[in-house]
C-alpha positions in Angstrom: 3.0 42.8 10.7 1.1 43.6 7.5 -2.2 45.6 7.6 -5.0 43.6 9.1 -8.6 44.3 7.9 -10.5 41.4 9.5 -10.5 38.9 12.4 -9.8 36.1 9.9 -6.7 37.9 8.6 -5.5 38.4 12.2 -5.9 34.7 13.1 -4.2 33.8 9.8 -1.2 36.0 10.4 -0.8 34.9 14.0 -1.2 31.2 13.1 1.5 31.5 10.5 3.8 32.8 13.2 3.0 29.6 15.2 0.3 30.8 17.7 -1.6 27.7 18.6 -4.7 29.6 19.9 -4.9 31.5 16.6 -4.6 28.3 14.7 -7.5 26.8 16.6 -9.6 29.9 16.3 -9.0 30.1 12.5 -9.9 26.4 11.9 -12.2 25.6 14.8 -15.2 24.7 12.5 -13.1 22.1 10.5 -11.5 20.9 13.7 -15.0 20.1 15.2 -16.2 18.7 11.9 -13.2 16.2 12.0 -14.5 14.9 15.3 -18.0 14.5 14.0 -16.7 12.8 10.8 -14.9 10.2 12.9 -18.0 9.6 15.1 -20.1 9.2 11.9 -17.7 6.4 10.9 -18.7 4.4 14.0 -16.0 5.4 16.4 -16.8 6.1 20.0 -16.1 9.3 21.9 -12.7 8.3 23.3 -11.4 6.9 20.0 -12.6 9.9 17.9 -11.2 12.3 20.5 -7.8 10.7 20.5 -7.6 10.2 16.7 -8.8 13.7 15.9 -6.5 15.4 18.4 -3.5 13.6 17.0 -4.5 14.5 13.4 -4.9 18.2 14.4 -1.5 18.2 16.2 0.2 16.6 13.2 -1.3 19.2 10.8 -0.3 22.0 13.1 3.2 20.8 13.0 3.2 20.8 9.2 1.6 24.2 9.2 4.2 25.8 11.4 7.0 24.3 9.3 5.6 25.5 6.0 2.4 27.6 6.2 0.1 27.1 3.2 -1.3 30.0 1.2 -4.9 29.2 2.1 -4.9 27.6 5.6 -8.6 26.9 5.8 -8.8 25.1 2.4 -5.6 23.3 3.1 -6.7 22.0 6.5 -10.2 21.0 5.2 -8.5 19.0 2.4 -6.0 17.3 4.7 -8.7 16.3 7.1 -11.0 15.2 4.4 -13.8 17.4 5.7 -14.0 19.8 2.7 -17.2 18.2 1.5 -18.4 16.9 4.8 -21.5 18.5 6.3 -21.3 18.0 10.1 -24.8 19.4 10.6 -26.4 16.9 8.3 -24.4 13.9 9.6 -27.0 13.1 12.2 -24.5 12.4 14.9 -25.6 13.3 18.4 -22.7 14.9 20.3 -23.3 15.9 23.9 -22.1 19.2 25.4 -19.7 17.3 27.7 -18.2 15.4 24.8 -17.7 18.6 22.8 -16.0 20.3 25.7 -13.7 17.3 26.3 -12.7 17.3 22.7 -12.0 21.0 22.5 -9.9 20.7 25.7 -7.9 17.8 24.3 -7.2 19.6 21.0 -6.2 22.8 22.8 -3.8 20.8 25.1 -2.3 19.0 22.1 -1.6 22.2 20.2 -0.1 24.0 23.2 2.0 21.0 24.0 3.4 20.9 20.5 4.0 24.7 20.6 5.9 24.4 23.9 8.1 21.6 22.5 8.9 23.7 19.4 9.7 26.7 21.5 12.3 24.7 23.4 14.0 23.9 20.0 14.1 27.6 19.0 12.1 30.8 18.6 12.8 34.4 17.7 12.8 37.4 20.1 9.0 37.8 19.7 8.2 34.2 20.6 7.5 33.1 17.0 8.4 29.6 16.0 11.5 29.2 13.8 11.5 26.9 10.8 13.1 23.5 11.7 14.6 23.3 8.2 15.7 26.9 7.5 18.6 25.9 5.1 16.8 23.0 3.3 15.8 25.1 0.2 19.3 26.4 -0.1 20.8 22.9 0.2 18.5 21.5 -2.4 19.2 24.4 -4.7 23.0 23.9 -4.3 22.7 20.2 -5.0 20.7 20.9 -8.1 23.1 23.5 -9.4 26.1 21.2 -8.8 24.4 18.4 -10.6 23.5 20.6 -13.6 27.1 21.9 -13.8 28.5 18.4 -13.7 26.1 17.3 -16.5 27.0 20.2 -18.7 30.8 19.9 -18.2 31.0 16.2 -18.6 28.6 15.9 -21.5 29.0 16.9 -25.1 26.7 19.9 -24.6 27.3 22.9 -26.7 25.3 26.0 -27.3 25.6 28.5 -30.2 24.4 32.0 -30.5 24.2 33.5 -34.0 24.3 37.2 -34.7 22.9 37.4 -38.3 23.1 41.1 -38.5 26.9 41.0 -37.9 27.5 37.7 -39.7 29.0 36.1 -36.6 28.4 33.1 -34.4 29.4 32.4 -30.9 29.7 28.8 -29.7 29.9 27.8 -26.0 31.3 24.3 -25.7 31.2 23.0 -22.2 33.7 20.2 -22.9 36.2 22.8 -24.1 35.5 24.9 -21.0 36.1 21.8 -18.9 39.4 21.1 -20.6 40.5 24.7 -20.0 39.6 24.4 -16.3 41.6 21.2 -16.0 44.6 22.9 -17.7 44.3 25.9 -15.3 44.2 23.6 -12.3 47.4 21.9 -13.1 45.9 18.5 -12.2 46.5 15.4 -14.3 43.5 13.2 -15.0 43.8 9.5 -15.3 44.4 8.4 -18.8 45.8 11.7 -20.0 49.2 10.0 -20.5 47.6 7.2 -22.6 47.0 7.2 -26.3 43.7 6.1 -28.0 44.9 2.4 -28.2 45.3 2.3 -24.5 49.1 2.1 -24.7 51.4 4.5 -23.0 52.8 7.0 -25.4 56.4 6.2 -26.2 59.0 8.9 -26.2 62.1 8.6 -28.3 65.2 7.9 -26.3 67.6 10.8 -26.0 70.9 9.9 -27.6 73.9 10.6 -25.5 76.0 13.5 -26.6 79.2 12.6 -28.4 82.2 12.6 -26.1 85.3 14.1 -27.3 
């Protein structure tokens, strides 16, 4: 673990490892603001509690898959509470409602954490990414597509060395032709001429018999 200089840094580091308690502690102000926001839109306690809990759980799942650089700003933007002032909203929330909401969110986070642990974790209990090879797969597909484009197009690059009066040309079609020759494979149409007719070979005359 890198050097920790504040409580916020500690929560951030633990949350990035998948700790649901640290995730809640880091973002509790925005989590509570989300509930107040939904109440200010006319939703009752039960509906706001359910909707907010599901939203927090969903965002926690995204967070554990690919942690953002700034978790607080990311979460506030995703929940649309970045510019929302819960204190000035004028929504009366009782202590009982607040406690029920905190409990519902906590249970939702720990339930998701437990489900993810069942699918895989490291020796320290940190959640593993559900798509560990996805960036490599995407990169491999992109590289293969780029190589196919270069070899099957008329792309050619030239590099000039003015000081030495020479020029080096890299022609991808020629490289492709060389690779086909080295492979020993025969492509369709290689035995046809430009008119689409098979190339005729002169008949071999029989040797004179004596």
